[in-house]
C-alpha positions in Angstrom: 40.6 214.8 90.0 43.7 213.5 88.2 42.4 209.9 88.4 39.1 210.8 87.1 40.5 212.7 84.1 42.7 209.7 83.4 39.7 207.3 83.4 38.1 209.4 80.7 41.6 209.8 78.9 41.3 213.6 79.0 43.4 216.3 80.8 42.5 217.6 84.2 42.0 221.1 82.7 39.5 219.8 80.1 37.6 217.8 82.8 37.4 221.0 85.0 36.3 223.1 82.0 33.6 220.8 80.8 32.4 220.1 84.3 32.2 223.9 85.0 30.2 224.3 81.7 27.8 221.6 82.5 27.2 222.3 86.2 27.9 226.1 86.2 30.5 225.9 88.9 33.9 224.4 89.4 34.3 220.7 90.7 35.6 222.0 94.0 32.7 224.5 94.5 30.3 221.7 93.5 31.9 219.2 96.0 31.8 221.9 98.8 28.1 222.7 98.0 27.3 219.0 98.5 29.3 218.8 101.6 27.7 221.9 103.2 24.2 220.6 102.3 25.0 217.3 104.0 26.6 219.2 107.0 23.4 221.3 107.4 21.5 218.0 107.6 23.8 216.6 110.1 23.6 219.8 112.2 19.9 219.6 112.2 19.4 215.9 112.9 22.2 214.7 115.0 24.1 215.8 118.1 27.6 215.4 116.5 30.2 217.7 117.6 31.4 220.3 114.9 34.6 218.5 114.2 32.7 215.3 113.8 30.3 217.0 111.3 33.3 218.3 109.4 35.0 214.9 109.3 31.8 213.1 108.3 31.5 215.5 105.3 35.1 215.0 104.2 36.7 218.2 105.6 39.7 217.4 107.9 40.3 221.0 109.0 37.7 222.2 111.5 38.8 225.8 111.0 38.4 225.4 107.1 35.0 223.8 107.6 33.7 226.6 110.0 35.1 229.3 107.6 33.6 227.6 104.5 30.2 227.0 106.3 30.1 230.7 107.5 30.9 232.0 104.1 28.0 230.1 102.5 25.5 230.5 105.3 26.4 233.6 107.1 26.7 231.9 110.4 28.9 229.5 112.0 27.9 225.7 112.3 27.2 226.1 116.0 25.1 229.2 115.4 23.2 227.4 112.6 22.4 224.4 114.8 21.3 226.7 117.7 19.1 228.7 115.4 17.6 225.6 113.8 16.8 224.1 117.4 15.3 227.4 118.5 13.0 227.5 115.4 12.0 223.8 116.1 11.1 224.6 119.7 8.7 227.4 118.8 5.2 226.6 120.0 2.7 227.2 117.1 -0.4 226.7 119.2 
């Protein structure tokens, strides 16, 4: 964030404030939203282990990833994956 602010020759505070005004959320919340969206896609389309998904989306702590994912979706990444797979296996015929 500091480097980005410096590249625009503005303070970190101003960058965060203007980002929040434009996008309606803080840069960290926005980044986490993008990360979790990508994580959901990976959980749906790959067999990567949970720690591999966390790492792939840029979150080094598996515990933090699981807590963040659960706070946003209401379920753990493993439960999300299982629910998605169960839904895909339903026979609609």
